[in-house]
Phi, psi and omega in degrees: 000135181260126178271123182304144174084006181252014179069024178089002178288125178299140177216141178290153177300160178282096180283168177296321178298316178302315181297314184292342178273355183243159172240155180289139176283150174087176179241162181281122179278148180244139169087318187300129177074016183257035181296338180297343185300334180275001184264132183295344188275006180236055184296325186292320181294332182285350176290340180088155177085168177272137180251094185270122182209200183212146169282166177286345189307318181299341181253021189280008167282350181235180181281172188292332178294320176296321178297315179295322175301316181295320179297315180294317181296331179284354175097014180271153172252350186237146179219167173224143180264131180216267184245157174190162178291127185205149175289346181267353182133190187282323182276143181293316178231142175221179179297343177273353180286159178263159177294328177296319177298318179295322180295321177297316178298319177301320178294320178299320178298310183293326179298336179264008179074022182257160172233133184270123181258342187205143173233129167250116186238019176085202188267164171242153194282062178294340180288341182278307180186160176303320181296317179294321178298315179296317179297319179294316180292320177298324177297317178297321177297317178297323177295320175303309181299321183291325181265356177088014178281134183269356181218139170252115181270126180250157188217027179075186176225158185297327186273109181298337179292346180264006186300317181296315179295322180301309182289331176294318178298317178299315179302321181292340186251359183298316179293321178302315180293317181299323179296336179258012178058042177240122175275146176254140179213159184240131177251150172295126188208034179081179179062226183277006173230045185277342184230164176300318180298320179294319177296317180299319179297321178294318180294318178296326179296320177290318173066041180230137183293349179266015177227114183223195186251136172251101193284155181213091183299324180297323179291331177299317176288316185300312185279351174257008182065031179080011186264337184257121182283121179296340174296314177293317182297321183299334178297334181282346182247005181305128180093355184243355188267133178238357179188169182217137163273112185276110184215134178258181184209141173225129181299145006271331184212033187260123174238358180274070180212160181287131177307133185103346181263356186246209188269349180293127175275087187297316177300321179293318179297313182293328175299316179297314186290321180292327175300329180274358177112357178277084186247004176193164178126189187288132169233095186253120181291124181262326183227146176221178174298138178274161180152200178286176186298324180296320180291319178296319179298316179297319178296320179297318179293321176297318180295320178299314179298321179297314181290326177296318177294318179300313183287328175299325182290347180278349183288000000 
């Protein structure tokens, strides 16, 4: 296995034993890049501490209720909505969903003692017109409010020619989202948002405190074919990150693995991000080992223990 950024030198994955034998370099910086603190749309982060949870995606061979059951059974208090088996498609909620459907999902979340920190609901129709794009994004924001999600995670669109229109629509909707106590964030997801630097440029272009970055170290490796080291990449987003999709990577294209078992240097990534001010907030596991429910549950518990150890080392 080749570890990115080592000049092609083979290196073993960062095992839990390896991690526990190491400490993070550097100290936790305070304040820098924390302008979001004055924004009403980030209530959960102001509670303090790391919020370790999981998205529904690892359980998307089943319906969303089964996914929520698995998240709760694995010992998490926090969740994120993404994918699940559904007659309506792969995503649990989209711009075509109703507010009533979102409200039902919100009740299901609360009944399990969970709190939703993030919703990924796909794209909004910026390709049709600015007005259609704004209407679509506002609908996604309303779905967040209806199901109780405090963040709407965005991921760009495939057509790079739409980047200017895309960010303009987001700029037009930031106040709308803040009024509903929903934060907007951008994750690295290929195309014109494939790297941390590209995401930072997009967020800076919008220029609103209610739009920040939801980092994804695994995607930095995935979309670069394993060539871009997320430790180096994370330096480009210091001060802009408000949450993370916790995802690992194994060459050539594998992301269905438990965080800590792949090529992401988690202590190095977190060292970069904490220096920039990301010292608390959501860490939501997006991918785990695939398999039957028992295997996914075991993987979720291992990932939770890994992240708990990782965050303890940041103190």
